[in-house]
C-alpha positions as CSV (number, residue, x, y, z in Angstrom):
1,R,62.8,-49.6,61.0
2,R,59.3,-50.2,58.9
3,S,58.5,-52.7,61.5
4,E,59.0,-50.4,64.7
5,L,57.1,-47.6,62.5
6,K,54.0,-50.3,62.3
7,K,54.1,-50.7,66.2
8,L,54.0,-47.1,66.7
9,I,51.1,-46.7,64.4
10,K,49.2,-49.6,66.1
11,S,49.9,-48.0,69.4
12,I,48.8,-44.7,68.2
13,G,45.7,-46.1,66.9
14,E,45.2,-48.1,70.1
15,K,45.3,-44.6,71.9
16,C,43.0,-43.1,69.6
17,K,40.1,-45.9,70.2
18,V,40.9,-45.5,73.9
19,S,40.0,-41.8,73.8
20,I,36.8,-42.4,71.6
21,R,35.5,-45.0,74.3
22,N,36.3,-42.6,77.0
23,I,34.3,-39.8,75.4
24,R,31.4,-42.5,74.9
25,R,31.3,-43.3,78.6
26,E,31.3,-39.6,79.6
27,A,28.6,-39.2,76.9
28,N,26.4,-42.1,78.7
29,E,27.3,-40.7,82.2
30,D,25.9,-37.3,81.0
31,L,22.8,-38.9,79.8
32,K,22.2,-40.8,83.1
33,K,22.6,-37.4,84.8
34,L,20.0,-35.9,82.6
35,L,17.6,-39.1,83.3
36,K,18.1,-38.6,87.2
37,S,17.3,-35.0,87.0
38,R,14.2,-35.8,84.8
39,E,15.1,-33.7,81.8
40,I,15.0,-36.6,79.4
41,S,12.6,-40.1,79.5
42,E,14.2,-43.3,79.8
43,D,13.1,-44.0,76.2
44,E,15.2,-41.0,75.1
45,E,18.0,-42.1,77.0
46,K,18.3,-45.5,75.5
47,S,17.8,-44.1,72.0
48,Y,20.6,-41.6,72.7
49,E,22.8,-44.6,73.8
50,K,22.4,-46.5,70.8
51,K,23.1,-43.1,68.7
52,V,26.3,-42.9,70.8
53,Q,27.1,-46.6,70.2
54,I,26.8,-46.1,66.5
55,I,28.7,-43.0,66.3
56,T,31.6,-44.7,68.4
57,D,31.7,-47.6,66.2
58,D,31.9,-45.6,63.0
59,H,34.8,-43.6,64.5
60,I,36.6,-46.8,65.8
61,K,36.0,-48.5,62.4
62,S,37.4,-45.5,60.7
63,V,40.5,-45.2,62.9
64,D,41.3,-49.3,62.2
65,N,40.9,-48.6,58.4
66,K,43.2,-45.7,58.6
67,V,46.1,-47.4,61.0
68,S,45.8,-50.6,58.3
69,S,46.0,-48.4,55.2
70,K,49.0,-46.8,56.9
71,E,50.4,-49.9,57.7
72,K,50.3,-51.2,54.3
73,E,51.8,-48.0,52.8
74,I,54.6,-48.2,55.3
75,M,55.3,-51.7,54.5
76,T,55.2,-51.0,50.7
77,I,57.6,-48.4,50.4
């Protein structure tokens, strides 16, 4: 039962990471639209893309940490 729960937690974690990546993709698409409409410059677009990537990496790392800690918790009970 514990190994089944571990698999379930991993799949939920993967779904969370996919959602985070989809949000990143949408943010980058919005930046490209702003660039096309000349509301922001190319330099601003690149800096915002880097910021979005940093935020994405932080959240994915957070999900990974939570998944691994929860797996350890389940296997030690």
